[in-house]
Backbone bond lengths (Angstrom), bond angles and torsions (degrees), N, CA, C in turn:
res aa  C-N    CA-C-N  psi(-1)  N-CA   C-N-CA  omega(-1)  CA-C   N-CA-C  phi
1 M - - - 1.450 - - 1.523 108.91 -
2 T 1.303 115.47 130.66 1.464 119.28 179.52 1.515 110.13 -93.40
3 A 1.306 114.99 142.50 1.468 119.91 179.52 1.522 109.75 -80.77
4 K 1.318 114.95 144.72 1.461 119.22 177.31 1.511 108.92 -73.53
5 R 1.287 115.67 137.15 1.448 120.36 177.39 1.524 109.07 -83.72
6 R 1.310 116.90 130.60 1.458 120.83 -178.36 1.525 109.27 -87.48
7 T 1.306 114.50 136.42 1.463 120.21 176.08 1.515 108.51 -122.81
8 G 1.299 116.50 169.66 1.455 121.09 178.55 1.515 112.90 -79.66
9 W 1.328 117.57 -7.19 1.456 121.15 -176.94 1.513 110.20 -89.22
10 P 1.331 117.09 136.44 1.464 118.94 176.02 1.525 110.00 -67.23
11 T 1.309 116.01 144.11 1.465 119.46 -179.53 1.516 109.73 -116.62
12 G 1.305 115.22 142.08 1.456 120.60 175.75 1.523 114.31 72.39
13 Q 1.294 117.98 10.05 1.460 120.18 178.43 1.520 109.13 -145.31
14 R 1.298 115.37 163.54 1.464 119.92 177.89 1.510 108.20 -80.27
15 H 1.318 116.83 127.05 1.461 119.48 179.42 1.523 111.56 -89.40
16 N 1.301 117.33 -13.26 1.463 121.07 178.19 1.527 107.72 -112.24
17 Q 1.309 116.90 92.85 1.456 120.85 -177.12 1.518 111.19 -65.47
18 R 1.317 116.59 144.40 1.458 121.44 179.04 1.509 110.09 -73.12
19 R 1.319 115.54 139.09 1.453 120.16 172.96 1.518 107.30 -105.70
20 G 1.316 116.71 146.74 1.458 119.44 177.24 1.512 111.93 86.54
21 A 1.323 116.71 -117.71 1.463 121.80 -171.84 1.527 112.20 -66.22
22 R 1.312 114.75 140.24 1.456 121.15 172.80 1.527 107.30 -100.62
23 R 1.297 115.49 166.85 1.467 119.34 178.40 1.529 108.80 -66.05
24 L 1.326 115.67 132.03 1.461 121.29 179.76 1.522 110.38 -76.55
25 P 1.323 117.26 146.96 1.467 119.31 172.92 1.537 109.54 -59.93
26 E 1.308 116.66 144.85 1.469 121.40 -175.08 1.526 112.53 -59.56
27 K 1.336 118.58 -37.56 1.469 120.49 179.87 1.527 111.09 -64.03
28 L 1.335 116.62 -41.74 1.461 120.64 178.39 1.529 110.51 -66.13
29 R 1.319 116.38 -42.34 1.475 120.93 178.45 1.518 110.77 -59.73
30 Q 1.330 117.10 -43.32 1.462 121.09 179.49 1.528 111.51 -65.17
31 K 1.356 117.32 -37.75 1.471 120.64 176.61 1.520 110.88 -61.95
32 V 1.333 116.10 -44.48 1.472 120.78 -179.31 1.522 109.94 -63.04
33 L 1.332 117.38 -45.77 1.464 120.80 -178.69 1.533 111.50 -67.39
34 K 1.338 116.86 -29.70 1.467 119.98 177.08 1.532 110.21 -72.55
35 E 1.341 116.31 -39.90 1.461 120.65 -179.96 1.533 111.69 -72.22
36 W 1.326 117.06 -33.19 1.476 122.39 -179.41 1.530 108.82 -121.87
37 P 1.350 118.67 74.02 1.466 120.23 -177.44 1.532 113.29 -70.08
38 H 1.342 116.22 -21.50 1.463 120.40 178.98 1.520 109.02 -110.36
39 C 1.311 116.37 149.39 1.462 122.52 -175.36 1.532 111.51 -56.55
40 W 1.316 116.06 128.98 1.464 122.66 -179.32 1.526 111.25 -77.04
41 L 1.331 119.14 -31.30 1.467 122.36 -176.73 1.536 112.50 -79.07
42 R 1.317 116.74 -44.61 1.470 123.42 178.96 1.532 113.22 47.38
43 I 1.326 116.37 59.82 1.464 121.75 178.55 1.528 108.04 -80.27
44 P 1.347 117.86 120.28 1.469 120.72 -178.14 1.535 111.52 -58.31
45 G 1.319 115.12 135.54 1.460 120.76 178.77 1.525 113.24 88.84
46 Y 1.320 118.57 -11.86 1.459 122.39 -179.43 1.528 112.20 -119.44
47 C 1.319 117.23 -35.07 1.460 122.60 -169.27 1.533 112.82 -66.63
48 I 1.337 114.83 136.50 1.468 120.87 173.41 1.522 110.60 -110.33
49 D 1.334 117.58 7.83 1.460 127.98 172.01 1.521 115.94 76.93
50 A 1.312 120.92 -40.91 1.467 121.42 -176.89 1.532 110.56 -83.97
51 S 1.326 116.73 129.00 1.460 121.41 178.88 1.523 110.42 -72.86
52 T 1.320 115.88 130.42 1.463 121.24 177.38 1.523 111.86 -127.89
53 Q 1.339 117.41 -12.39 1.459 121.92 -178.31 1.527 110.38 -134.09
54 C 1.340 115.74 163.96 1.465 121.53 177.99 1.524 109.34 -105.93
55 H 1.317 115.39 138.39 1.460 122.52 -177.98 1.526 109.63 -121.05
56 H 1.341 116.98 133.71 1.462 121.50 174.93 1.525 108.45 -83.71
57 V 1.321 118.39 124.07 1.459 122.18 176.89 1.531 108.46 -63.82
58 V 1.337 116.46 -51.60 1.460 121.75 170.97 1.518 105.43 -101.12
59 D 1.319 116.74 116.26 1.456 122.43 -174.57 1.523 111.54 -54.42
60 A 1.324 116.33 141.89 1.464 121.42 -179.77 1.528 110.94 -60.16
61 A 1.324 117.47 -34.30 1.462 121.20 178.71 1.526 111.17 -67.88
62 D 1.323 117.42 -22.16 1.464 121.86 179.30 1.525 112.12 -99.79
63 G 1.311 117.76 13.42 1.460 121.49 176.87 1.510 115.15 100.17
64 G 1.323 118.30 8.58 1.458 121.08 177.93 1.524 111.37 -70.08
65 T 1.315 115.83 154.70 1.468 120.66 -177.48 1.522 111.16 -105.60
66 D 1.319 115.22 165.62 1.465 121.64 176.98 1.529 109.71 -95.92
67 T 1.336 116.56 53.21 1.456 121.46 179.02 1.525 109.29 -113.01
68 L 1.324 116.28 161.80 1.469 120.58 -177.06 1.525 113.34 -59.89
69 D 1.342 117.44 -30.94 1.463 118.32 -178.83 1.528 112.28 -75.15
70 N 1.334 119.20 -11.94 1.458 122.35 179.18 1.526 112.43 -110.05
71 L 1.328 118.06 0.90 1.460 121.55 -177.54 1.522 110.83 -115.08
72 R 1.328 115.92 142.13 1.469 122.20 177.66 1.522 108.72 -135.52
73 G 1.326 115.80 151.67 1.453 121.21 175.61 1.521 110.06 -86.14
74 V 1.328 116.28 133.66 1.468 121.81 179.63 1.524 109.58 -139.54
75 C 1.326 116.08 160.03 1.462 119.63 175.47 1.538 108.73 -85.63
76 K 1.320 117.00 158.81 1.467 121.20 -175.30 1.531 113.19 -61.95
77 P 1.349 120.32 -45.42 1.465 119.02 -179.60 1.535 113.04 -60.81
78 C 1.330 117.48 -42.19 1.474 120.61 178.79 1.523 110.83 -66.22
79 H 1.336 116.58 -41.09 1.463 120.62 -178.86 1.529 110.61 -64.22
80 T 1.321 116.96 -42.16 1.464 121.39 178.33 1.519 110.37 -63.40
81 R 1.318 117.39 -46.36 1.468 122.28 -179.41 1.537 110.81 -63.19
82 H 1.320 116.79 -47.67 1.464 121.16 -178.93 1.533 110.71 -62.37
83 S 1.332 116.85 -43.78 1.462 120.78 179.84 1.527 111.54 -62.65
84 A 1.322 116.74 -39.17 1.467 120.69 178.27 1.526 110.78 -65.53
85 Q 1.328 117.33 -40.98 1.465 120.63 179.14 1.528 111.42 -64.77
86 V 1.321 116.87 -44.22 1.469 121.03 179.61 1.521 109.99 -64.48
87 S 1.321 116.83 -42.49 1.458 121.34 179.42 1.526 110.92 -61.79
88 Q 1.318 117.01 -42.17 1.459 120.68 179.43 1.526 110.82 -65.27
89 R 1.350 116.90 -42.97 1.463 119.75 178.26 1.525 111.44 -59.30
90 K 1.338 116.10 -42.23 1.463 120.33 -179.92 1.526 111.36 -66.29
91 S 1.333 117.66 -39.51 1.460 119.64 -178.95 1.523 111.52 -70.43
92 V 1.331 117.73 -35.48 1.466 120.88 176.74 1.529 109.66 -66.96
93 A 1.321 116.84 -42.03 1.465 120.57 178.14 1.527 110.48 -62.25
94 A 1.335 116.65 -40.67 1.461 120.56 179.59 1.530 110.77 -67.57
95 A 1.327 116.92 -34.20 1.468 120.35 179.83 1.527 110.87 -67.00
96 W 1.326 117.29 -32.89 1.466 120.63 179.51 1.517 112.32 -85.32
97 D 1.326 116.71 -12.42 1.458 120.96 -177.48 1.530 113.56 -64.74
98 W 1.320 116.53 -29.20 1.458 119.87 -176.58 1.521 112.08 -70.99
99 K 1.336 116.63 -22.32 1.466 119.46 -177.71 1.517 111.62 -64.77
100 R 1.285 115.63 143.84 1.455 121.53 179.83 1.520 109.92 -72.10
101 K 1.301 115.50 135.77 1.455 120.23 179.85 1.530 108.96 -71.32
102 P 1.324 118.27 144.59 1.471 119.69 -179.56 1.523 110.95 -63.66
103 E 1.329 114.33 137.91 1.463 119.53 179.38 1.513 110.06 -87.63
104 K 1.332 115.88 154.35 1.443 120.39 177.00 1.535 108.00 -73.59
105 H 1.289 115.28 153.12 1.459 120.95 177.30 1.528 108.74 -61.26
106 P 1.347 119.02 137.12 1.458 120.38 -176.98 1.516 114.18 -60.27
107 G 1.314 118.47 -22.83 1.458 120.37 -179.35 1.520 113.66 -84.98
108 V 1.355 117.53 -6.38 1.459 121.35 -177.77 1.528 109.37 -92.15
109 L 1.305 116.50 126.58 1.466 121.16 179.69 1.520 108.88 -97.63
110 D 1.319 116.87 148.24 1.468 121.56 176.76 1.484 112.11 -75.00
């Protein structure tokens, strides 16, 4: 019997845990896709029209809920594109966050 070689990588599990949204229950996902059979985002050049994924209008990481009024059906290409755009906007905002805010002129009174 050969011994298993140990590595630093986790096996059989995801090593990059998801932040924000959790996987939706299948019944809820099916309700959303039934209510929104066509892509809600409809990004020109990306959209394939048929909804295959669920999208949070208000992101779960920003306090959005897993309820029908906050979920929409979208196609995978639009969802990927939209998520990348939102992620980039957030990272650019975070990059500018470190800058010191301009101070008021010392002669100006509140």
